[in-house]
N, C-alpha and C positions, 0 to 999 in steps of 0.2 A: 773591170768589165763584168756586167751582169750576165750570168749564164741562163740560157733559155730552159724552161722547164719542159721536159719531154713528157708528152701526154701518152697514156696507154690506151689502146683501143678497148671499147666496151665489149665484153664477151657475155653472151647469155647462155645459161645452162639451167638444168633442173636442180634447184637447191632450196634450202630453207630460208636463205637470205634473199630479201626482196630485190636488192640492187643487182643481183645476177639473173633474175628471172626475166622472161620475155615481156611481161606486163602488157599483154594485148589489150586488155580492157582499158588500162590507163592510156594507152596510145590512142584508142578510138575516142575516149572522152576528151583527151587533149586536142585532137583534131577538130572535134565539134566545138570545144571551148575557144579555139583559135578563131572561129568564125565570129565570135562575140567580142573578144578582147585579146590583147597581146601583152597585158600587164602580168608579169610573172607571179606577183602576189595574189592577184585574182585567179589566175590559172591554178595556183596551189590550192586555193579554197574550193574551186570547182572540182578539181580532181580528187580532193580529199586526202592529199598527201601531207606529210609533216613539214617538209622543208622545200624551199625554192630549188635546191640542188636536185631534188627528185624530178622536178619539172624539166630542168635542163638535161638531166640524164635520159628522160623519156624522149625528149626532142632529139638528143644525140642518137638514140637507138632507131628512131624513125628515119633520120637522115642517113645513117649507116646502112640501114636496110635498103633504102632507095638507091644509094650509091652502089651497093652490092649487086642489085638487080640490073642496074645500068652496066656495070662492069661485066656481068655474065652475058648480056646482050652484045656488048662490044666484042667479047671473045668468041662470039658465034654460038653460044649456048642458048637453047630455047627448050621449052617442054617437049616439042616434037623431036628434037635431037636426043634428049635424054631417054624418052620412051623408045625411040627407034634403036638406040644403043642397047638398052636393056633387052628389047625383043630380039635383037641380033645375037646377043650373048645366049639368051634362052634357047634359040633355035640352032646355033652353030657351035656351041662350046663342046669340047671333047670330053670334059669331065661331067659326069652326071650330077655331082654335088653343085657345081657352078651353075648348071642349067636349072636345077631345082631352086637354088637361091634366087636366080633371076626371075623365075616364075612366081616365087613367093613375094618378091618386091612388086611385081606387076599386080598380083592379087591384092596386096596390101594397099596399093595406090588406088585401086578400084573400090576398096572397102570390103573385100570378100575374105579377109584374113581371119575372121572370127566366124564360128558356126552359129547361125541364128536358127532357132527352131521354126519350123514351118507354121504358118498361121492356121493351117487346117488341122494341126495336131490337137489332140485332146478328145477327138471322136474315136469311137471304136471302129474296127474294120467292118463290122456289120452295118453301122450307121452310114459309113462311106459307100458301102455296096448298095444299100437301099437308095441313097441319094443318086447314085449313078444310074440305077435302074429307073427311078422316077424321071431323071433328066433325059434318059434315052428311050422312053417307052414308045414315042412316036418313031424312033429310029429302030428298025427291025434287024439291026446288025448283031444284037445280043442273042446268044444261044437260048433255047427254050428252057433249059434247066435253070438258068439264072433268072429268067423272067418270073418263074414260079417260086422263087426262093422265099421262104417264110421262117420266122424265128418262133419256135414253140418253147414255151416256158415249161419246165418240169413241174409236176404236181407237188404241192407242199405236203410234207409228211404230217400225220395226225398230231404228233408230239409238238411240232412247231405251231400248228393251228391253235392248240390248247394254250401254249405259251403266249401267243399273240392276244387271244381272247382274255386271258388273265391280266395281261399288261393293259389292255384297253379298259377293263373293269377297274383296275387300280387307278388308272389315269382319271376316269370319270369320278371315282370316289374322292380323289384328291382335289381336282379342279372343278368338280360339280358340273358334269356334262350331261 
């Protein structure tokens, strides 16, 4: 009697080996290619993979992912339930560490887990103050001292003036100005 071969489930993880990776790009290409043909050899060429087995492996990953999402839905799990559960833990947990981790998960899900520099960065505080004054000149809510704010540059010392003049003369002699 012939014994049935037991198939192992496909597991995806971050690794250097391609057969264990998620292959998101290949999955999208395969879905688009399936609109044109269902021939595995042509699918192999379209996807740019080496073997037909990789085509079947990608199809398996797609079907397992779909089955997994269906199983989660049947078990009553939805994104609303997950977010509500994490928020409940963040608000009602007794341990600070647990609450902090729940908040971190929520922040990461929103995309706020990394600090991004402000787009207004790069200007000096003086430039920002001047812009604020110009934007609010018609609004008289600013104090009088701020409205009259001016930046005064210190006078250049004589030694620096001479150095600059010498530098300009040298530049003119080199470049013929």
